RODREN-9044 format. One record per residue (C-alpha): x, y, z; residue in one letter. Coordinates in steps of 0.05 Angstrom, whole numbers, plus 5000, padded with zeros to 4 digits. Example, Ala and Ser with C-alpha at 12.3 -4.5 7.8 and 13.67 -1.06 7.14 Angstrom:
2
pt xx=5246; yy=4910; zz=5156; residu=A
pt xx=5273; yy=4979; zz=5143; residu=S
# end
This chain:
457
pt xx=7106; yy=7424; zz=3424; residu=M
pt xx=7180; yy=7454; zz=3449; residu=P
pt xx=7199; yy=7522; zz=3413; residu=R
pt xx=7241; yy=7497; zz=3351; residu=L
pt xx=7281; yy=7563; zz=3360; residu=F
pt xx=7328; yy=7576; zz=3416; residu=G
pt xx=7368; yy=7636; zz=3438; residu=T
pt xx=7408; yy=7631; zz=3372; residu=D
pt xx=7371; yy=7595; zz=3326; residu=G
pt xx=7361; yy=7529; zz=3313; residu=V
pt xx=7411; yy=7481; zz=3337; residu=R
pt xx=7420; yy=7413; zz=3348; residu=G
pt xx=7458; yy=7346; zz=3328; residu=L
pt xx=7466; yy=7351; zz=3249; residu=A
pt xx=7426; yy=7297; zz=3209; residu=N
pt xx=7386; yy=7279; zz=3277; residu=R
pt xx=7359; yy=7339; zz=3298; residu=D
pt xx=7378; yy=7384; zz=3249; residu=L
pt xx=7364; yy=7344; zz=3180; residu=T
pt xx=7374; yy=7372; zz=3111; residu=A
pt xx=7300; yy=7369; zz=3110; residu=R
pt xx=7290; yy=7418; zz=3170; residu=L
pt xx=7341; yy=7458; zz=3140; residu=A
pt xx=7308; yy=7456; zz=3069; residu=L
pt xx=7235; yy=7474; zz=3115; residu=D
pt xx=7268; yy=7538; zz=3144; residu=L
pt xx=7299; yy=7565; zz=3072; residu=G
pt xx=7230; yy=7550; zz=3044; residu=D
pt xx=7194; yy=7584; zz=3099; residu=A
pt xx=7238; yy=7638; zz=3113; residu=A
pt xx=7232; yy=7669; zz=3044; residu=V
pt xx=7160; yy=7672; zz=3063; residu=R
pt xx=7170; yy=7710; zz=3122; residu=V
pt xx=7221; yy=7761; zz=3113; residu=L
pt xx=7217; yy=7764; zz=3031; residu=G
pt xx=7179; yy=7834; zz=3025; residu=S
pt xx=7156; yy=7835; zz=2949; residu=R
pt xx=7204; yy=7873; zz=2904; residu=D
pt xx=7148; yy=7925; zz=2880; residu=Q
pt xx=7202; yy=7954; zz=2827; residu=T
pt xx=7201; yy=7874; zz=2799; residu=G
pt xx=7272; yy=7871; zz=2821; residu=G
pt xx=7306; yy=7803; zz=2851; residu=R
pt xx=7303; yy=7786; zz=2912; residu=R
pt xx=7366; yy=7758; zz=2949; residu=R
pt xx=7389; yy=7719; zz=3013; residu=A
pt xx=7466; yy=7700; zz=3033; residu=L
pt xx=7482; yy=7648; zz=3065; residu=I
pt xx=7550; yy=7636; zz=3106; residu=G
pt xx=7572; yy=7589; zz=3154; residu=R
pt xx=7633; yy=7564; zz=3189; residu=D
pt xx=7677; yy=7497; zz=3191; residu=T
pt xx=7638; yy=7438; zz=3211; residu=R
pt xx=7632; yy=7385; zz=3160; residu=V
pt xx=7551; yy=7378; zz=3163; residu=S
pt xx=7556; yy=7453; zz=3130; residu=G
pt xx=7558; yy=7431; zz=3065; residu=D
pt xx=7498; yy=7388; zz=3058; residu=F
pt xx=7457; yy=7443; zz=3110; residu=L
pt xx=7482; yy=7497; zz=3055; residu=A
pt xx=7452; yy=7457; zz=3000; residu=S
pt xx=7390; yy=7444; zz=3031; residu=A
pt xx=7378; yy=7512; zz=3051; residu=L
pt xx=7396; yy=7541; zz=2999; residu=A
pt xx=7353; yy=7495; zz=2946; residu=A
pt xx=7290; yy=7519; zz=3003; residu=G
pt xx=7304; yy=7590; zz=2993; residu=M
pt xx=7306; yy=7591; zz=2906; residu=S
pt xx=7260; yy=7544; zz=2903; residu=A
pt xx=7220; yy=7606; zz=2943; residu=G
pt xx=7239; yy=7654; zz=2890; residu=G
pt xx=7308; yy=7678; zz=2924; residu=F
pt xx=7369; yy=7687; zz=2888; residu=D
pt xx=7416; yy=7653; zz=2945; residu=V
pt xx=7493; yy=7681; zz=2944; residu=I
pt xx=7537; yy=7633; zz=2984; residu=D
pt xx=7591; yy=7656; zz=3013; residu=V
pt xx=7617; yy=7604; zz=3042; residu=G
pt xx=7664; yy=7600; zz=3110; residu=I
pt xx=7651; yy=7652; zz=3145; residu=I
pt xx=7639; yy=7688; zz=3215; residu=P
pt xx=7571; yy=7705; zz=3236; residu=T
pt xx=7583; yy=7775; zz=3247; residu=P
pt xx=7607; yy=7775; zz=3168; residu=G
pt xx=7540; yy=7754; zz=3150; residu=I
pt xx=7507; yy=7806; zz=3184; residu=A
pt xx=7556; yy=7859; zz=3161; residu=Y
pt xx=7539; yy=7838; zz=3092; residu=L
pt xx=7468; yy=7829; zz=3099; residu=T
pt xx=7471; yy=7910; zz=3117; residu=S
pt xx=7510; yy=7932; zz=3062; residu=V
pt xx=7492; yy=7887; zz=2999; residu=L
pt xx=7420; yy=7912; zz=3012; residu=N
pt xx=7396; yy=7836; zz=3011; residu=V
pt xx=7329; yy=7814; zz=3043; residu=E
pt xx=7361; yy=7771; zz=3090; residu=M
pt xx=7427; yy=7724; zz=3109; residu=G
pt xx=7430; yy=7663; zz=3133; residu=A
pt xx=7486; yy=7629; zz=3184; residu=V
pt xx=7497; yy=7551; zz=3193; residu=I
pt xx=7538; yy=7546; zz=3253; residu=S
pt xx=7531; yy=7516; zz=3320; residu=A
pt xx=7576; yy=7576; zz=3356; residu=S
pt xx=7623; yy=7544; zz=3413; residu=H
pt xx=7591; yy=7478; zz=3411; residu=N
pt xx=7616; yy=7412; zz=3398; residu=P
pt xx=7625; yy=7388; zz=3319; residu=M
pt xx=7574; yy=7343; zz=3312; residu=P
pt xx=7520; yy=7403; zz=3330; residu=D
pt xx=7505; yy=7450; zz=3280; residu=N
pt xx=7448; yy=7502; zz=3282; residu=G
pt xx=7414; yy=7567; zz=3230; residu=I
pt xx=7401; yy=7624; zz=3242; residu=K
pt xx=7372; yy=7682; zz=3202; residu=F
pt xx=7391; yy=7760; zz=3191; residu=F
pt xx=7334; yy=7803; zz=3174; residu=A
pt xx=7349; yy=7863; zz=3127; residu=R
pt xx=7399; yy=7914; zz=3146; residu=G
pt xx=7431; yy=7858; zz=3186; residu=G
pt xx=7395; yy=7849; zz=3252; residu=F
pt xx=7379; yy=7780; zz=3283; residu=K
pt xx=7308; yy=7761; zz=3284; residu=L
pt xx=7260; yy=7783; zz=3338; residu=P
pt xx=7220; yy=7723; zz=3373; residu=D
pt xx=7156; yy=7737; zz=3338; residu=S
pt xx=7186; yy=7725; zz=3269; residu=K
pt xx=7226; yy=7668; zz=3293; residu=E
pt xx=7149; yy=7648; zz=3311; residu=D
pt xx=7126; yy=7669; zz=3239; residu=D
pt xx=7171; yy=7615; zz=3211; residu=I
pt xx=7157; yy=7567; zz=3253; residu=E
pt xx=7074; yy=7571; zz=3239; residu=K
pt xx=7087; yy=7561; zz=3165; residu=V
pt xx=7147; yy=7509; zz=3177; residu=L
pt xx=7137; yy=7448; zz=3126; residu=G
pt xx=7075; yy=7484; zz=3090; residu=Q
pt xx=7052; yy=7474; zz=3024; residu=D
pt xx=7046; yy=7535; zz=2984; residu=W
pt xx=7040; yy=7577; zz=2912; residu=D
pt xx=7113; yy=7566; zz=2900; residu=R
pt xx=7144; yy=7600; zz=2835; residu=P
pt xx=7158; yy=7566; zz=2767; residu=T
pt xx=7191; yy=7573; zz=2709; residu=G
pt xx=7235; yy=7640; zz=2707; residu=K
pt xx=7217; yy=7660; zz=2774; residu=D
pt xx=7255; yy=7605; zz=2814; residu=V
pt xx=7320; yy=7634; zz=2848; residu=G
pt xx=7390; yy=7626; zz=2831; residu=R
pt xx=7443; yy=7589; zz=2872; residu=V
pt xx=7515; yy=7626; zz=2861; residu=S
pt xx=7582; yy=7621; zz=2900; residu=H
pt xx=7620; yy=7680; zz=2921; residu=D
pt xx=7671; yy=7673; zz=2976; residu=T
pt xx=7730; yy=7721; zz=2960; residu=V
pt xx=7696; yy=7784; zz=2940; residu=T
pt xx=7659; yy=7761; zz=3005; residu=A
pt xx=7713; yy=7757; zz=3057; residu=T
pt xx=7756; yy=7810; zz=3030; residu=N
pt xx=7693; yy=7864; zz=3035; residu=S
pt xx=7685; yy=7844; zz=3116; residu=Y
pt xx=7767; yy=7838; zz=3133; residu=I
pt xx=7770; yy=7911; zz=3094; residu=E
pt xx=7707; yy=7932; zz=3136; residu=H
pt xx=7738; yy=7907; zz=3204; residu=L
pt xx=7808; yy=7940; zz=3196; residu=V
pt xx=7767; yy=8010; zz=3177; residu=D
pt xx=7751; yy=8013; zz=3251; residu=A
pt xx=7812; yy=8020; zz=3274; residu=V
pt xx=7850; yy=8046; zz=3212; residu=A
pt xx=7811; yy=8078; zz=3166; residu=P
pt xx=7831; yy=8081; zz=3098; residu=M
pt xx=7874; yy=8154; zz=3092; residu=G
pt xx=7860; yy=8213; zz=3037; residu=A
pt xx=7922; yy=8189; zz=3004; residu=D
pt xx=7905; yy=8109; zz=3000; residu=K
pt xx=7956; yy=8089; zz=3043; residu=T
pt xx=7930; yy=8057; zz=3117; residu=R
pt xx=7951; yy=8070; zz=3177; residu=P
pt xx=7983; yy=8012; zz=3223; residu=K
pt xx=7960; yy=8026; zz=3289; residu=P
pt xx=7974; yy=7962; zz=3325; residu=L
pt xx=8052; yy=7955; zz=3298; residu=A
pt xx=8098; yy=7926; zz=3350; residu=G
pt xx=8046; yy=7894; zz=3372; residu=L
pt xx=8054; yy=7818; zz=3385; residu=R
pt xx=7989; yy=7780; zz=3386; residu=I
pt xx=7964; yy=7716; zz=3394; residu=V
pt xx=7902; yy=7701; zz=3355; residu=A
pt xx=7869; yy=7625; zz=3374; residu=D
pt xx=7810; yy=7620; zz=3321; residu=C
pt xx=7788; yy=7549; zz=3354; residu=A
pt xx=7794; yy=7523; zz=3279; residu=N
pt xx=7733; yy=7554; zz=3265; residu=G
pt xx=7702; yy=7612; zz=3215; residu=A
pt xx=7753; yy=7664; zz=3229; residu=T
pt xx=7808; yy=7618; zz=3215; residu=S
pt xx=7825; yy=7669; zz=3159; residu=V
pt xx=7790; yy=7728; zz=3168; residu=V
pt xx=7826; yy=7750; zz=3249; residu=A
pt xx=7894; yy=7733; zz=3227; residu=P
pt xx=7891; yy=7771; zz=3163; residu=E
pt xx=7851; yy=7840; zz=3196; residu=A
pt xx=7901; yy=7838; zz=3246; residu=L
pt xx=7959; yy=7836; zz=3210; residu=R
pt xx=7936; yy=7889; zz=3161; residu=Q
pt xx=7928; yy=7940; zz=3228; residu=A
pt xx=8002; yy=7919; zz=3243; residu=G
pt xx=8009; yy=7867; zz=3285; residu=A
pt xx=8057; yy=7822; zz=3296; residu=D
pt xx=8004; yy=7755; zz=3296; residu=V
pt xx=8022; yy=7684; zz=3322; residu=V
pt xx=7969; yy=7640; zz=3299; residu=V
pt xx=7939; yy=7576; zz=3340; residu=I
pt xx=7879; yy=7525; zz=3319; residu=N
pt xx=7872; yy=7560; zz=3241; residu=A
pt xx=7869; yy=7493; zz=3214; residu=S
pt xx=7801; yy=7472; zz=3198; residu=P
pt xx=7789; yy=7404; zz=3159; residu=D
pt xx=7712; yy=7397; zz=3188; residu=G
pt xx=7713; yy=7356; zz=3246; residu=Y
pt xx=7769; yy=7398; zz=3294; residu=N
pt xx=7722; yy=7455; zz=3303; residu=I
pt xx=7725; yy=7483; zz=3379; residu=N
pt xx=7763; yy=7416; zz=3394; residu=K
pt xx=7813; yy=7439; zz=3457; residu=H
pt xx=7818; yy=7508; zz=3430; residu=A
pt xx=7785; yy=7572; zz=3424; residu=G
pt xx=7747; yy=7614; zz=3470; residu=S
pt xx=7714; yy=7549; zz=3511; residu=T
pt xx=7790; yy=7526; zz=3518; residu=H
pt xx=7838; yy=7578; zz=3529; residu=P
pt xx=7894; yy=7539; zz=3559; residu=E
pt xx=7935; yy=7533; zz=3508; residu=Q
pt xx=7934; yy=7601; zz=3481; residu=L
pt xx=7951; yy=7623; zz=3553; residu=Q
pt xx=8012; yy=7580; zz=3546; residu=A
pt xx=8023; yy=7612; zz=3470; residu=M
pt xx=8020; yy=7687; zz=3500; residu=V
pt xx=8076; yy=7676; zz=3552; residu=T
pt xx=8119; yy=7628; zz=3507; residu=A
pt xx=8119; yy=7678; zz=3451; residu=S
pt xx=8128; yy=7743; zz=3492; residu=K
pt xx=8066; yy=7771; zz=3463; residu=A
pt xx=8029; yy=7828; zz=3494; residu=V
pt xx=7963; yy=7802; zz=3492; residu=M
pt xx=7919; yy=7739; zz=3459; residu=G
pt xx=7856; yy=7732; zz=3437; residu=V
pt xx=7813; yy=7673; zz=3427; residu=A
pt xx=7748; yy=7667; zz=3380; residu=F
pt xx=7698; yy=7613; zz=3388; residu=D
pt xx=7671; yy=7569; zz=3327; residu=G
pt xx=7629; yy=7625; zz=3291; residu=D
pt xx=7668; yy=7683; zz=3318; residu=A
pt xx=7616; yy=7733; zz=3343; residu=D
pt xx=7651; yy=7728; zz=3409; residu=R
pt xx=7725; yy=7740; zz=3437; residu=C
pt xx=7759; yy=7729; zz=3500; residu=L
pt xx=7823; yy=7755; zz=3513; residu=A
pt xx=7892; yy=7734; zz=3549; residu=V
pt xx=7944; yy=7785; zz=3584; residu=D
pt xx=8011; yy=7786; zz=3578; residu=E
pt xx=8023; yy=7738; zz=3640; residu=D
pt xx=7969; yy=7687; zz=3609; residu=G
pt xx=7911; yy=7712; zz=3658; residu=N
pt xx=7847; yy=7707; zz=3626; residu=M
pt xx=7805; yy=7776; zz=3617; residu=V
pt xx=7739; yy=7755; zz=3611; residu=N
pt xx=7671; yy=7797; zz=3568; residu=G
pt xx=7656; yy=7832; zz=3631; residu=D
pt xx=7727; yy=7866; zz=3628; residu=Q
pt xx=7733; yy=7875; zz=3556; residu=I
pt xx=7666; yy=7911; zz=3566; residu=M
pt xx=7691; yy=7959; zz=3615; residu=G
pt xx=7752; yy=7972; zz=3583; residu=I
pt xx=7721; yy=7994; zz=3516; residu=L
pt xx=7665; yy=8033; zz=3553; residu=A
pt xx=7716; yy=8075; zz=3579; residu=R
pt xx=7748; yy=8082; zz=3520; residu=A
pt xx=7684; yy=8104; zz=3479; residu=K
pt xx=7670; yy=8150; zz=3538; residu=Q
pt xx=7736; yy=8188; zz=3536; residu=R
pt xx=7720; yy=8193; zz=3460; residu=D
pt xx=7655; yy=8223; zz=3472; residu=G
pt xx=7618; yy=8157; zz=3438; residu=K
pt xx=7587; yy=8124; zz=3491; residu=L
pt xx=7523; yy=8142; zz=3486; residu=A
pt xx=7486; yy=8166; zz=3541; residu=N
pt xx=7545; yy=8143; zz=3581; residu=N
pt xx=7515; yy=8076; zz=3580; residu=T
pt xx=7532; yy=8005; zz=3581; residu=L
pt xx=7491; yy=7949; zz=3565; residu=V
pt xx=7492; yy=7885; zz=3604; residu=V
pt xx=7462; yy=7818; zz=3624; residu=T
pt xx=7442; yy=7794; zz=3686; residu=V
pt xx=7504; yy=7745; zz=3688; residu=M
pt xx=7553; yy=7807; zz=3685; residu=S
pt xx=7598; yy=7813; zz=3741; residu=N
pt xx=7576; yy=7860; zz=3802; residu=L
pt xx=7649; yy=7886; zz=3800; residu=G
pt xx=7642; yy=7912; zz=3729; residu=L
pt xx=7576; yy=7954; zz=3754; residu=K
pt xx=7607; yy=7973; zz=3811; residu=L
pt xx=7675; yy=8002; zz=3774; residu=A
pt xx=7638; yy=8028; zz=3719; residu=L
pt xx=7587; yy=8069; zz=3765; residu=R
pt xx=7652; yy=8103; zz=3799; residu=D
pt xx=7676; yy=8128; zz=3727; residu=M
pt xx=7610; yy=8153; zz=3720; residu=G
pt xx=7579; yy=8100; zz=3671; residu=I
pt xx=7515; yy=8072; zz=3674; residu=A
pt xx=7493; yy=8006; zz=3671; residu=T
pt xx=7429; yy=7971; zz=3641; residu=V
pt xx=7418; yy=7895; zz=3644; residu=Q
pt xx=7380; yy=7852; zz=3609; residu=T
pt xx=7364; yy=7772; zz=3604; residu=A
pt xx=7416; yy=7732; zz=3584; residu=V
pt xx=7429; yy=7729; zz=3507; residu=G
pt xx=7462; yy=7773; zz=3453; residu=D
pt xx=7398; yy=7792; zz=3418; residu=R
pt xx=7364; yy=7816; zz=3485; residu=Y
pt xx=7430; yy=7865; zz=3488; residu=V
pt xx=7419; yy=7884; zz=3422; residu=L
pt xx=7338; yy=7904; zz=3430; residu=E
pt xx=7357; yy=7949; zz=3485; residu=E
pt xx=7406; yy=7979; zz=3451; residu=M
pt xx=7368; yy=8002; zz=3404; residu=L
pt xx=7313; yy=8012; zz=3443; residu=R
pt xx=7356; yy=8065; zz=3482; residu=G
pt xx=7394; yy=8086; zz=3424; residu=G
pt xx=7466; yy=8061; zz=3468; residu=F
pt xx=7522; yy=8046; zz=3425; residu=T
pt xx=7554; yy=7993; zz=3473; residu=L
pt xx=7538; yy=7929; zz=3502; residu=G
pt xx=7550; yy=7857; zz=3506; residu=G
pt xx=7552; yy=7783; zz=3555; residu=E
pt xx=7598; yy=7763; zz=3604; residu=Q
pt xx=7620; yy=7702; zz=3555; residu=S
pt xx=7654; yy=7757; zz=3502; residu=G
pt xx=7598; yy=7771; zz=3459; residu=H
pt xx=7605; yy=7853; zz=3452; residu=V
pt xx=7560; yy=7894; zz=3409; residu=I
pt xx=7595; yy=7953; zz=3385; residu=N
pt xx=7537; yy=7998; zz=3344; residu=R
pt xx=7587; yy=8042; zz=3317; residu=E
pt xx=7607; yy=7994; zz=3275; residu=F
pt xx=7567; yy=7927; zz=3278; residu=A
pt xx=7496; yy=7901; zz=3285; residu=T
pt xx=7514; yy=7839; zz=3324; residu=T
pt xx=7568; yy=7812; zz=3362; residu=G
pt xx=7636; yy=7811; zz=3325; residu=D
pt xx=7688; yy=7773; zz=3367; residu=G
pt xx=7747; yy=7796; zz=3314; residu=T
pt xx=7716; yy=7871; zz=3315; residu=L
pt xx=7736; yy=7860; zz=3387; residu=T
pt xx=7801; yy=7837; zz=3388; residu=A
pt xx=7818; yy=7895; zz=3339; residu=L
pt xx=7790; yy=7950; zz=3388; residu=T
pt xx=7813; yy=7922; zz=3449; residu=L
pt xx=7882; yy=7919; zz=3424; residu=A
pt xx=7872; yy=7982; zz=3396; residu=N
pt xx=7863; yy=8011; zz=3467; residu=E
pt xx=7924; yy=7977; zz=3495; residu=V
pt xx=7963; yy=8025; zz=3447; residu=V
pt xx=7920; yy=8084; zz=3450; residu=R
pt xx=7921; yy=8083; zz=3535; residu=S
pt xx=8003; yy=8064; zz=3535; residu=G
pt xx=7978; yy=8014; zz=3591; residu=K
pt xx=7983; yy=7936; zz=3583; residu=S
pt xx=7921; yy=7895; zz=3581; residu=L
pt xx=7938; yy=7865; zz=3653; residu=K
pt xx=7933; yy=7947; zz=3678; residu=Q
pt xx=7869; yy=7961; zz=3637; residu=L
pt xx=7836; yy=7892; zz=3662; residu=A
pt xx=7854; yy=7904; zz=3736; residu=A
pt xx=7815; yy=7967; zz=3733; residu=D
pt xx=7754; yy=7924; zz=3735; residu=F
pt xx=7766; yy=7868; zz=3783; residu=P
pt xx=7720; yy=7813; zz=3784; residu=Q
pt xx=7678; yy=7798; zz=3846; residu=L
pt xx=7684; yy=7717; zz=3873; residu=P
pt xx=7621; yy=7679; zz=3842; residu=Q
pt xx=7591; yy=7615; zz=3861; residu=Q
pt xx=7539; yy=7578; zz=3813; residu=L
pt xx=7508; yy=7517; zz=3828; residu=I
pt xx=7458; yy=7487; zz=3783; residu=N
pt xx=7393; yy=7457; zz=3814; residu=V
pt xx=7366; yy=7393; zz=3776; residu=R
pt xx=7288; yy=7371; zz=3776; residu=N
pt xx=7257; yy=7424; zz=3803; residu=V
pt xx=7196; yy=7462; zz=3784; residu=D
pt xx=7232; yy=7520; zz=3750; residu=K
pt xx=7171; yy=7568; zz=3740; residu=L
pt xx=7161; yy=7577; zz=3812; residu=A
pt xx=7233; yy=7599; zz=3831; residu=A
pt xx=7206; yy=7668; zz=3824; residu=T
pt xx=7133; yy=7664; zz=3861; residu=T
pt xx=7143; yy=7611; zz=3913; residu=N
pt xx=7144; yy=7647; zz=3969; residu=A
pt xx=7196; yy=7611; zz=4019; residu=K
pt xx=7246; yy=7623; zz=3956; residu=V
pt xx=7235; yy=7690; zz=3954; residu=Q
pt xx=7237; yy=7703; zz=4029; residu=D
pt xx=7311; yy=7669; zz=4021; residu=A
pt xx=7327; yy=7716; zz=3963; residu=V
pt xx=7316; yy=7775; zz=4002; residu=E
pt xx=7350; yy=7751; zz=4058; residu=H
pt xx=7414; yy=7730; zz=4030; residu=E
pt xx=7415; yy=7804; zz=3995; residu=E
pt xx=7403; yy=7837; zz=4059; residu=S
pt xx=7458; yy=7797; zz=4084; residu=L
pt xx=7512; yy=7814; zz=4026; residu=L
pt xx=7484; yy=7887; zz=4025; residu=G
pt xx=7515; yy=7931; zz=3958; residu=E
pt xx=7578; yy=7886; zz=3958; residu=T
pt xx=7543; yy=7821; zz=3934; residu=G
pt xx=7481; yy=7795; zz=3895; residu=R
pt xx=7443; yy=7736; zz=3885; residu=V
pt xx=7407; yy=7711; zz=3822; residu=L
pt xx=7356; yy=7659; zz=3803; residu=L
pt xx=7358; yy=7630; zz=3733; residu=R
pt xx=7310; yy=7581; zz=3710; residu=P
pt xx=7338; yy=7546; zz=3641; residu=S
pt xx=7302; yy=7548; zz=3582; residu=G
pt xx=7304; yy=7470; zz=3559; residu=T
pt xx=7311; yy=7432; zz=3627; residu=E
pt xx=7270; yy=7433; zz=3691; residu=P
pt xx=7331; yy=7467; zz=3731; residu=L
pt xx=7349; yy=7528; zz=3759; residu=V
pt xx=7417; yy=7560; zz=3766; residu=R
pt xx=7429; yy=7596; zz=3835; residu=V
pt xx=7492; yy=7650; zz=3835; residu=M
pt xx=7520; yy=7690; zz=3887; residu=A
pt xx=7569; yy=7735; zz=3882; residu=E
pt xx=7605; yy=7765; zz=3953; residu=A
pt xx=7665; yy=7800; zz=3974; residu=E
pt xx=7704; yy=7734; zz=3990; residu=T
pt xx=7695; yy=7667; zz=3952; residu=Q
pt xx=7673; yy=7631; zz=4022; residu=E
pt xx=7623; yy=7679; zz=4028; residu=Q
pt xx=7602; yy=7669; zz=3948; residu=A
pt xx=7601; yy=7594; zz=3962; residu=N
pt xx=7570; yy=7592; zz=4027; residu=A
pt xx=7511; yy=7644; zz=4004; residu=T
pt xx=7499; yy=7601; zz=3941; residu=C
pt xx=7499; yy=7528; zz=3985; residu=E
pt xx=7441; yy=7557; zz=4028; residu=R
pt xx=7399; yy=7590; zz=3980; residu=L
pt xx=7405; yy=7530; zz=3928; residu=A
pt xx=7388; yy=7483; zz=3984; residu=Q
pt xx=7323; yy=7524; zz=3994; residu=V
pt xx=7308; yy=7521; zz=3917; residu=V
pt xx=7318; yy=7444; zz=3923; residu=K
pt xx=7272; yy=7437; zz=3979; residu=D
pt xx=7214; yy=7480; zz=3963; residu=E
pt xx=7212; yy=7463; zz=3883; residu=L
pt xx=7233; yy=7395; zz=3876; residu=S
pt xx=7195; yy=7350; zz=3824; residu=L
# end
């Protein structure tokens, strides 16, 4: 059977793939795996949060039922960004947190992911442990040992907002808060998702003049022609409102992309470059290193190299970025898609935190976002999906590997190629970067043809 957990929890079509029964079983299994026995006799607790999808209501109820039946007191904090649950899990001393969200996926989908004590996503081994006991019968608690379910949306949301604002505008000794973003008009596209309240309020508390779009969730419109996957409306609004920048979030607000004053996109690589240089300046970039994935553009790495900043590369997925950050003691990492992990303030990717720190760097640098992003030019890139192939042979087939070496020799230091097997389909993603778009296209097409010829099923 295929693995239940994907790269970001369990995900699928709500009420088909991800049912109330499965949510209940996941809650039941998670308390068994993640619930260390409290030696003092105290109650064990878990947090649940969700995005704005209508299916989140029944899935939250089912997940809470599974957890409370397993003896956990469950605090349902309602609609809140994924990184909000990670933060609250870390500061409230609870055994675990859970988020019901399918992130940037369309509304009919949903998902469940867990955070362990301390606010960190689970390693593969823990997810495997949950899957092993899923649906098994066990000696469940009875009487006073069963858990309660409570609801607290306002306190949780306010605590998270305060934490976010403290990152750029910490409260002074006189209990007044500075306004570092005063004078900045920022457009925030909330994707009708989980940060529809949080992001506008946090930016305003930091002093920004915020123009808000797509922050009226109705259960059905999350990510619909909005947010980081559909930035066209944001680009138009930034120029129309004469804003200095815009920020776009996805459904659960763990990622952020930006738009400069002219409506040009600023991607996750450029955002990471800007923030890495800022941390280097402030002496807060551990080992002068940024952690990236194999999908980060070579242009970012070349620009950082010239600035004396090294890069460490991981597989795709913010969980793998975090694992490398923890292993090496690094303080900043992320993905081209806009997941940025700032370990000074967070244990996972946080889109609203990224928006705040990026806007703060615009102020501190005295430069426009366009000027800052220009220091991290992106090499032209081409991507071709080669379907119905033996993806496992992509790294072992001799002719494919010879073709990769040949293309890399032609590109030299000003380009690269990457073969990335899909985790769910018989598909290999072929990517090429080069000095010109024509060169990237030609390289990618030649390599994709070799993959097709050699690996077709």
